[in-house]
N, C-alpha and C positions, 0 to 999 in steps of 0.2 A: 404500361408500367406506371405506378403511382408516383407522385412527386417525391415521397419519402424514399421509395425504392430507387428512383433515379439518382437521388443524392447519394445513397449507399453504393450505387454502381459506379459513381465517379472515381473513387479510389481504385476500384477493380479495373476499370478501363485504363487508367493511367499506369498502374503497376504492370498490367498485362502488356500494354503497348510498349513500355520501356524494355521489358524483358525480351519480347519477340523481335523488336527492331534493333537490338543491341548490335553495333557493328563488330565485325571480326568474329570472336568466339561465340558459339551457340550456347545460350544459357537455358537449361531445362528446369522444369519445376522440381525434380529431385535434387538437382544441384543447388538450387536456391533454398530448398527446404533444409538440406544438410548444413548450409552456411548459417541458417537462422536457428538451427536446432529444432526444426519442425518436420512433420511428415509431408510428403508430396501432396497428400490429400488436403492438408491445410492451405498450401499455396493454391491448389485448384479452387478451393472455396473462396479464397480472397479474390481470385480472378473471374469468378462466376458473375456474369451480368444479370442473369435471370434470377438467381437466388444468392445475392451478394452477402458477404460478411465483412465488416470493416476491420482491417488489421489494427492491432494495438499501435499506438503512437510510437512506442519504443522500437518496434520492428520496422516501422516506416523510416525512422532515422537510420537504422542499420542498412535498410534498403537503399537510402540515398547515398550512404557511404560506399556501398558496393558499386553502384552505377555512376559514381563520380569519376571513375577512372578505369580504363581497360586493364590496368595493372591488378585489379582485384580478381580477375579471372585468369587462372593458369591451367590450361588444359580443361579437365573436367572438375577442377577444384576451385572453389571461391573462397578467397581470404580478403575480407574488407581491409582496406588500408586505413590506419588510424588517421583521424583528421589532422593531427599535428604533422604527419608525414606527407601530406598532399602538397603538390605544387600550387602556386598561386592560381593558375587556371583551373586545376582540379578542385581547389577549395571554393572557387567561385561557383563551379558547377554543383558541388555538394550543397552549398548554401541555397542556391536557387531551387534545386530539387527537393531539399528538405522542407523549405518554406511552402512550396507548392503542395507536397504530400500532406503536410500537417494542416494546411488550410482546408484541403479536401476532407481530411479526417474530422476536423472541427465542424464543417458544414454537415457531414454525414451523421455525426453523433449529437449535433445540437449544442456543442460547446462554443463559447465565445472566443473570438480571436485573442491571441496572446497580447496583441497591441491594444485591446480594449479593456474595459473594466474586468477585474479578475474576481471571480466568486470562489468560495471554498468548496461548494458542492460541484462535483463533476459526475459524468456518466459512470466512470470507474474511479473511485478515490485513490486507488493504488496505481494509477497510471500518471506519471509525471511528464507532461508533454514537453517541458523545457529541457529535458535531458540532464537536469541537475543531479548531483550526487544525493544519495539517500543514506541516512544514518539511523539505524535502529538501536535504541538504548534500553538495556535491561538493568534492573537493580541487582544488588549483590546480597547473598545470604549473610546474616549476622554470624559472628563467631560461635554463638550458642547453637545455631542451626547447623553450621558446618560440622560441629562435633558429632552430629547425628548422621552425617553423610559419609559414605565411603570415598576414598580416593581424593579427598580435598586437602590433604596435607602435601605441600610441595615436595617434601622429602620422600614421599611414597613413590616407589617405582611405577605404580599404576596411576599416579596423579592425573586427574582430568579437570582442567580449568573450568569447563562448562558446568560441572557439578556444583560450583560455587555461585552460579548465577541464578537469579530468580526468573521464573517464567520461561524456561528453556523450550517447552513445547510450543508456546506462542512464538518464540523467536524462530524456531525451525520452520513452522508453518508459514510465517509472514516473509521470512527471508527468501524462501524458494519462490513464493508467489510474486514478490516484487521483482526479483531477478527475471522471472519468466516474462513479465509484462513490461519490463523496462530494460531490454537487452543492451541498449546504448548507454545506460547509466551505471555509475559506480555505486554499489550497494555495500555499505559497511555495517558491522554490528559492534557495539561497544558496551562495556559494563559501566554503570554510573561511577563518576569520579575518574574515568580514564579516557575522556574525550580530548582530541586534539583541537587546536584553534579552528582549523578548517571545518571540523564537524559541525560547529555551531552555525556555519553559513550554508549548510545543506538542508534538504528537506528532513526535518527531525521527526522521528516516530518514537514516542516514549511508551514503553510497556510497563504497566504497574503503577499504582498510586504512590503518593509521597511517603508512605510508611516504609516502603521497600526501595523505591527509586528516588535517589537524591536529586536527579536531574528534573524529575517531575515537580518536586518540592521547590526547586530553584525557579523553574519556569512560572509556577503559580504565584510567586512573589512579584513577578513582572507584569502580569496581565490579570484583568478582572475576569471572574467567572461566577455565575449566579448559583453555583453548587459548591458546597464544602466537600472536598474530596478526601479530607482526612477521615479514615475509616473509624477512628475513635474506638479502637479495640479495648482500651483500658476501662471503659465505662461499665457500670453494673448492668446496664440493659444490653450490652453487647455492641458489636460494631454496626455502623450505619453510614450512609451518605445523607447529607442534609441539604434540603432546598430551603434557604431562609424564608420564613413566612409561609411555607407550603408543606412543612413536615419533614419527617425522616423516613428513609427507606432502609429496612433491615434485610439481611439475608435470612433464609429459613433453614434452621438446623433442627435435627431430632436426635433422639437417644443421648440426651444430656450434652448436646452440642458436639457430638463426635461425627455426625453424618450430615453432610450438606445436601439439601434438596433444591435450594434456589439461591443464587447469588445476585448481587446488584452490581452493575458495571456501567462505566461511562465511556462514550465515544465522543471525542472533541476534534474538530478540524478548524484551523484558522491560520493567520499569518504567523510565521516564525518571529518571535519578538527580537531575536538576535539578527535576523536577516529577512525583512518583511517581504522580499520578492520570492521567498521560499515558504513552504508550509510547515505547520506544526500539527501533529496528530497525537492524541493521547488515547490509549486503550487501557483502561484501568478498572479491574474488578476489586471488590473488597478482598476476595480470595483469588488465588491463581486460576480457579475454574472460571471466574467471571471474566478475567483478562483473556483467557483462551476463547471463551464464547464470543466476546466482542470481536476478536480477530477473525474467528471463523464466520462471523456474520457477513464479511466481505471477501472471503476466500472459498467458502464452501460452495461447490458447483451447483448444489440444489437450491441455494438461498441467495447467493451473492448478487445475481442480476436484479432480483426483486428488491432486495435491500438497497442496492446502489441506486436503483430507479426511484425508490421512495425518498432517499436523501436528496437526489437531484431535483425532484419535483417539490418536496416540502421546503427545502432551503434555497431554492433558486435565487441567485443574485445576492445572497448573504455573504459578507466577508468572513464571518465566523459563525459556527453553530455547534450544538452538542445535544446529546440525549442521554438519559439514564435508562438502562434496559434491564429487564429480568433475564437471567440466564438459568435455565433449568438443568438439573443434574438427575439422571436416572440410571440405576444399576451401575453406578460409578463411572458413568459416561456423561460428558458435557454435551448438551444439545444446542444446536445453533438457533439463536433467536430469529424470529420472523417479524421484522419491523413493519411489514405491511399490515399486521394485526395489532390493533391498539392496545390489547392486553399485555403486550410485551414492552410497550413504551410507558415508562413511569413518569418521565418529565422531559420536555423539549424546550430548547431555547435557540434563538429568540422566538417570541410569540407565545 
């Protein structure tokens, strides 16, 4: 077995040994899979030493909570005990097992230890290994746009609050993905202007540029960025994103501006300016298509691993980074950009 394969097998050996040697109740792969919301086959792949797959960090934290106390196993049903309800001894066991599993995870995936220097690029940008809360923030539609939408009047019996939000397709796509890969984290979604104080101390994910999302506009006042994210829709030449000294990037529209063929979108990751031990992520297209394409770049099963690997290699060790990307639209469908191909990357920073 190669050295890389041996590292990947280490979490497999540890999780398998813990499950198999658990005193008292027998814990099977189907039981564990049901507790984690996964199939037994997923648990089998995790525990395979010959062909290992590294479990997501969020699942490992839940795993540690399960095996911190026999109280988690009741017959053939597993219910993790919330960390706040653990006894002091159980909490000690939980902390030790969580640290051990996360260190094995970092070694297997090539991530740095949480106690060492922290870089913005990770193997999977949507895995938050510290277990901190995540808050996804969308903009709200203007009163003029809401007039064109059904069910946006609160007095309407069919009133639907989400119809008043910008980028709901991006929100649904990203919320489910982050929940799946961070089962131990609280994941909230908010409309701009409706954040609680605690939300600012979480991992912040801002969907949409400052023309729709006020929280994006507020954040950009607090941090430098070498790209002007204002889409400048009011100009005669149409909307664009500008890289000072390096030109403007315009979306491509045809049929007198009624059909979008190509959008321009930004992906940014860096420290949260309100809470530097948490992250800030911005996914912002000039149009909603671009925002959705940037989100899909790291959630689409056919593209996300290659795109995440590109980010990790290209921006290794950088505390903050970003790129402008082309997002193609064909037959009214948003296509996922492939960042491993340079023609999709319009501008990158730093460097």
